[in-house]
N, C-alpha and C positions, 0 to 999 in steps of 0.2 A: 572382339575387343576393338573399340573406336581408336583410331589413330592419334597419337600424341604429336603436337607440333611444338618446336622449340625456337624460342627467340634467340637471336644473335645480334651483337651490335654491329650495326651496318650504317654507312652513309647512303642516303636516299635522295636522289635528285628527281624533281618534277619540272619539266619543261613545257612551255606553252608557245605556240606561234602568234606574234603580235599581229592583231588586227584581222585574225582568221575569221571572224564572223562575216565580214564583208567579202572575204575570199569566197565563203560558202555561197553567198547570194551570187557573186559573179560566175561561179562554177555552175550554178543552177540556170542561171540566165542562159549561158553558153550552151548548156545541155538542151534546154528547151528550143532555142533558135536552131541548133543543129538538127533536132528531131523534127521541128517544123518544116525546115527546109527539105530535108531528105524525104519527108512524107509527101510534100507537095510535088517534088520532082519524080517521085515514084522510082528512085534510083537505087537498085539493090546492088550494082556493081561496086559501089564504093566500100562494101563490106559491113556497112552499118545497119542496113535493111531497117531503117526507121528506129534503131535502138537508140537509147539515151546516152550520149557520149559527149564528155567535155575534154577537150584536149588539155586544157589548163589544169584539170583535176587530175588527169593522167601524169602530166608533168610534175605536179606536187606529190602525188604518191610515189613516183619513181625516185624523186629526190628524197622522200622519206626513207625509202628502202635503201638507197645508196648511202645515205648518211648513218642510218643506224647499223649498217653492214661494218662499220668502223670499230664496232665493239668486238672485244674478245669475249667468245661466247663461253670460253672456259673460265672467265673471272667474272663476268657480268651478266645479269639477266634483265630484261626490258618488258615493258608493257606499252602497247599503243592503243589509244582510244581517241578518235577523231584527230585533233591536232595536238594532243597531249602525248608526252613521253615520260615514263617513269623508268628510272635506272637504279640498280642497286647491286652490291657485289654478291656473289653467290655464297662466299664464305664471309666470316667476319673481316670488316674492312681493315686493312693494315695501312700504314703510312704511305707505303709504295702504291696500294691499290688506290688510295685517294688521289695520289698524283697522277696515275694513270687516267682515273675518271675525269679529272679537272681538264687533263689535256685532250681527252676524247670529246669532252663538251666543246671545247674551243674549235676542234675540227668539225663537230657537227653544226656549230654556229656559222662557220665559214661556207660549209656546203650549201646550207639553207640560204645565207646571204647572197650567194652567187645567183640565186633564182629570185632574189628580191623578197625573201622571207627573213624575218628577224625573230630569234627566240628570247623568251623572258622566262626566268625561273628561280627556284630555290633549292638549296641542299642543306639537308639536316642529317643528324647523327644520333642514334639510340637504338634502343631494343626493337627489333623488327622480325616478323615471320614472313619468310620469303619462299613460296612454292612455285611450282611450274605454273599453276593456275590461280594463285591467290597471293595477295600482298597485304598484310595486317601490321598495323603499328603507327604510334604517334609520329615518327619521323616523316611519313608520307604526308600525314595531315598538316604537320609544321611546314613542310617544304611547300605544299599547296598554298598555305596561307602566306608565306614569303612571296611566292610568285604573284599572288592576287592583291596583296595589301602592301608589299613592301619594294617589290622590284620596280614598279612604275614604268621605269624606262626598259629598253631592250637590254638587260643585264641579268646576271646569275648571281643571286645573294646567297652567302654563306652564313649559316646560323651560328649563333653563340655556342651552342653545344658543339658544333663541329670544330669551331676555331680552338675552343678550350681544350678539345680532346687532341687535336693534331698540332698545336703550337707548343714549342718548347723554349727554355730560356737559353739565349745565346751568351757568349762570354761578357757582354755588357749588361747582362740580367735583363735583356728585352725579350719579350715573347714573340717568337717568329716562327714561320714555317722553314723547315730545313730542306728546302728544295733549291735547285739551280734556278736562278732569277726569280726566286721566291719574293723578293722585294718589289718585283714588277708583276709577278703572277696574281697576287692578292692586292687589289686596290681598297681604299677607305674613303668614305665620305661621312664625316662626323662619327657616329657609332656603327655605321653600315659598312660590312666588308663584302666585296664582290669580285667576281672573276674577271681578269684581263683576257678578253677573248682574243685580243690582237697579238698574243704571244704565239699564235698558231703559225705565224710567219717563220719560226725557228724550227718548224717540223721538216723544212727542206733545207739543204744546204746550197742549192743552186740559185744563183743570182737571177736567172730568169724567171724562175717560180716565184721568188720574192717580189720582183717587179709586178708579176701577174697579181699576186695577193693584194698589194697596194692599191694598184689601178682598179682592180675589181671592187674593192671597198669604196674607193673614191667614187666610181660610177654609180653604184647602187645606193650610196647614202645621198649623193646629189639627186638622184632620180626620185627618191622618197621625199626629200625635201621639196622639190619642185611640184610632185603630185599632191602633196598636202598643204600648200601654201595659203589655202583658203580654208584650212581645218586646224585651228590653233591647238586643240587637244592632242591631235597626232603629231602636228609639226614640231611641237616642243620636244617630243620624244626623240625624234630624228636629229634635231638640232642639239640635244644632249649627246647623242651618239657622234655626231660630227665633231663636237668639241673634244670628246674622249679620244677620237681617231686623230685629231690634230695634236693632242697632248702626247699620244704615243709616238708620232712621228719625231715630234721634239726629243722625246726620250731615246728614241731609236738612232738618230742620226748623231747624237751627242754622247751616248753612252753604250746602249745595248749592242749595236753593230760592232763596236770595238772590243767587247768581250769575246768574240768568236776568235778563237786562235788562228783560223785560216784568213781572217780578214786583213788585207794589206791597204792601209788608207791611201797610199800614193796611186795604187792601182784601181781604187773605188771611187774616185772623185765623182765620176759620171753618174755612179749609181746612187750616191748620196744625194746628188742633185735632183735626180730623178724622184727619189722618195720625198725630198723636200717640196717638190712641186706637186705632190699628191695631196696636201693639206687642202682642206675644203674651205671656200669662201661662201658665205651666205649671209642673207639679210640685206643684200645690196639692191 
C-alpha cells in the first residue's frame, strides 16, 4: 500500500542571501586563481594538491552551518539549496512556535550580517506537507514569491495569511501579536508587514554583547554602502537598511532599552551615548 501524506497548518519561511549570484562568481574566480597558482608552483605541501578551493566559499558554508545550527531540531526542519533556506515547524505551528521561528530568523540574520551577507525572505502560513526529504504546499511557493517580488530590500516579509492567523484583538480592539516587544517585532510599510531583525539585540543581557551587536551592524552596513556607491540598484537596498538601523537606534535609546527591568538609566549613560553614535551617516 502506498504511503499517505498528511497536510498540517504550518508557518513556512523561505530565505535567500542578497546578491549571492555575484558571490558565486567571486568564489569561482578565487577557486580558479588558487588552483592555477598551486598548479604552477607544483606545491603539494599546502594540502590542496591542485584541488579547487575557495577560502571565501568555505567561510560562507561554515557561516551557513553555524547559523542553521541555531534551530531547535525537535521543533523545526530545514532545507538548504545553494543560498536558499526553507524552514518550517515539524508539528502544526503554534503561536509560541511562530515566536521562536521569528526570533531564530533574527539570529540567522545577525550571523550572516557579521560576515557581510544579508538575508531577504518571506514567511507564509497554510496547509503544508513536510517530511524528511520533501516539502509540498502553497506556503512555500507563497513565501518564495514574497522573497522574490515583495521583499526587495534585505527584509523578511510576513504574509497576510500568517498575520491573520496569529494576530488577536487587544483591549482596544486592535489586531496585534501577543508577544513581548510585539509592537517593535513586526514593522509596517503601507500594507506590508516585515520582521524587525534588530530585536536580536535582546537575546543577550550583557552590555558588552549589545555594544558588539550595534558596532558590527554599523560596520557591515557602512561597508556595503561604500562598496556599492557606484551601483544604484544595490546601493538603495543598503541605504534602506541603514535607515531602518538608524530608526531602531532611536527607538532603542528612547524606549526599548528602558523596558528592561535591569536597566539603570543613571548607570547606562555611557552605553546610551555609544549606541547613539552607531547611527549611520551616508550620502555625504
